[in-house]
C-alpha beads as a LAMMPS data file, in Angstrom:
LAMMPS data file: protein, C-alpha beads

95 atoms
94 bonds

1 atom types
1 bond types

-500.0 500.0 xlo xhi
-500.0 500.0 ylo yhi
-500.0 500.0 zlo zhi

Masses

1 110.0

Atoms # bond

1 1 1 12.906 -0.654 8.040
2 1 1 13.511 2.397 10.179
3 1 1 10.857 4.816 11.431
4 1 1 11.853 7.557 8.977
5 1 1 11.330 5.253 6.004
6 1 1 8.011 4.060 7.397
7 1 1 6.835 7.666 7.623
8 1 1 8.001 8.335 4.065
9 1 1 6.119 5.345 2.648
10 1 1 2.930 5.862 4.655
11 1 1 2.852 9.521 3.609
12 1 1 3.336 8.605 -0.058
13 1 1 0.529 6.029 0.168
14 1 1 -1.838 8.459 1.875
15 1 1 -1.104 11.196 -0.676
16 1 1 -1.820 8.838 -3.575
17 1 1 -4.533 6.640 -2.090
18 1 1 -7.343 8.274 -4.043
19 1 1 -5.422 7.803 -7.308
20 1 1 -4.735 4.144 -6.558
21 1 1 -8.380 3.538 -5.659
22 1 1 -9.470 5.206 -8.896
23 1 1 -7.159 2.966 -10.950
24 1 1 -9.032 -0.048 -9.585
25 1 1 -12.421 1.650 -9.664
26 1 1 -12.879 1.169 -5.918
27 1 1 -14.851 3.337 -3.536
28 1 1 -13.584 4.161 -0.070
29 1 1 -16.099 1.692 1.347
30 1 1 -14.882 -1.105 -0.932
31 1 1 -11.260 -0.504 0.046
32 1 1 -12.266 -0.553 3.714
33 1 1 -14.012 -3.870 3.306
34 1 1 -11.093 -5.403 1.405
35 1 1 -8.378 -4.356 3.860
36 1 1 -10.399 -4.545 7.068
37 1 1 -10.277 -0.950 8.277
38 1 1 -12.944 1.610 9.051
39 1 1 -14.080 4.079 6.413
40 1 1 -12.966 6.810 8.786
41 1 1 -9.380 5.515 8.509
42 1 1 -9.422 5.842 4.727
43 1 1 -11.133 9.243 4.784
44 1 1 -8.582 10.495 7.315
45 1 1 -5.702 9.156 5.232
46 1 1 -6.954 10.881 2.097
47 1 1 -7.602 14.183 3.884
48 1 1 -4.778 14.502 6.400
49 1 1 -2.237 12.219 4.714
50 1 1 -1.776 10.217 7.913
51 1 1 -1.832 6.463 7.776
52 1 1 -1.037 3.740 10.306
53 1 1 1.718 1.301 9.340
54 1 1 -0.579 -1.743 9.546
55 1 1 -3.107 -0.029 7.251
56 1 1 -0.292 0.871 4.858
57 1 1 0.782 -2.781 4.717
58 1 1 -2.782 -3.932 4.024
59 1 1 -3.109 -1.366 1.224
60 1 1 0.235 -2.409 -0.272
61 1 1 -1.000 -5.990 -0.324
62 1 1 -4.250 -4.952 -2.035
63 1 1 -2.671 -2.699 -4.652
64 1 1 0.251 -5.025 -5.367
65 1 1 -2.158 -7.658 -6.689
66 1 1 -2.899 -5.508 -9.762
67 1 1 -0.118 -4.827 -12.281
68 1 1 -1.202 -1.233 -12.983
69 1 1 -1.364 -0.191 -9.351
70 1 1 1.762 -2.166 -8.481
71 1 1 3.705 -0.309 -11.188
72 1 1 2.208 2.984 -10.064
73 1 1 3.239 2.329 -6.462
74 1 1 6.804 1.674 -7.611
75 1 1 6.836 4.816 -9.768
76 1 1 5.476 6.963 -6.923
77 1 1 7.947 5.401 -4.468
78 1 1 5.175 3.956 -2.326
79 1 1 6.380 0.366 -2.543
80 1 1 9.913 -0.238 -1.229
81 1 1 12.060 -2.580 -3.300
82 1 1 13.074 -4.090 0.009
83 1 1 9.649 -5.778 0.096
84 1 1 10.415 -7.686 -3.104
85 1 1 13.541 -9.124 -1.519
86 1 1 11.665 -10.033 1.653
87 1 1 8.832 -11.804 -0.145
88 1 1 10.800 -13.610 -2.849
89 1 1 10.261 -17.318 -3.066
90 1 1 13.315 -19.097 -1.717
91 1 1 15.313 -21.060 -4.231
92 1 1 14.493 -24.711 -4.304
93 1 1 16.542 -26.652 -1.839
94 1 1 18.988 -28.983 -3.540
95 1 1 18.743 -32.568 -2.410

Bonds

1 1 1 2
2 1 2 3
3 1 3 4
4 1 4 5
5 1 5 6
6 1 6 7
7 1 7 8
8 1 8 9
9 1 9 10
10 1 10 11
11 1 11 12
12 1 12 13
13 1 13 14
14 1 14 15
15 1 15 16
16 1 16 17
17 1 17 18
18 1 18 19
19 1 19 20
20 1 20 21
21 1 21 22
22 1 22 23
23 1 23 24
24 1 24 25
25 1 25 26
26 1 26 27
27 1 27 28
28 1 28 29
29 1 29 30
30 1 30 31
31 1 31 32
32 1 32 33
33 1 33 34
34 1 34 35
35 1 35 36
36 1 36 37
37 1 37 38
38 1 38 39
39 1 39 40
40 1 40 41
41 1 41 42
42 1 42 43
43 1 43 44
44 1 44 45
45 1 45 46
46 1 46 47
47 1 47 48
48 1 48 49
49 1 49 50
50 1 50 51
51 1 51 52
52 1 52 53
53 1 53 54
54 1 54 55
55 1 55 56
56 1 56 57
57 1 57 58
58 1 58 59
59 1 59 60
60 1 60 61
61 1 61 62
62 1 62 63
63 1 63 64
64 1 64 65
65 1 65 66
66 1 66 67
67 1 67 68
68 1 68 69
69 1 69 70
70 1 70 71
71 1 71 72
72 1 72 73
73 1 73 74
74 1 74 75
75 1 75 76
76 1 76 77
77 1 77 78
78 1 78 79
79 1 79 80
80 1 80 81
81 1 81 82
82 1 82 83
83 1 83 84
84 1 84 85
85 1 85 86
86 1 86 87
87 1 87 88
88 1 88 89
89 1 89 90
90 1 90 91
91 1 91 92
92 1 92 93
93 1 93 94
94 1 94 95
């Protein structure tokens, strides 16, 4: 994934982070604990719409585990379809 796409996705996540948290009923502190970042990182993301790529990936992992937030991420173009192809289970190897 190129740098321009990374910026697009991290911006979309940061702009919608509060909405995604609300869907799961999570506080900033709970999200921080679950993804392993400081509260300051989440506050900064929600205020300035800046988010590090590694934090974005952790948030995608968290929100993709819930069907509502996963669908919302797809609708808001936060979750690239490319990820589905990357993380598909390989077909069983024929013996």
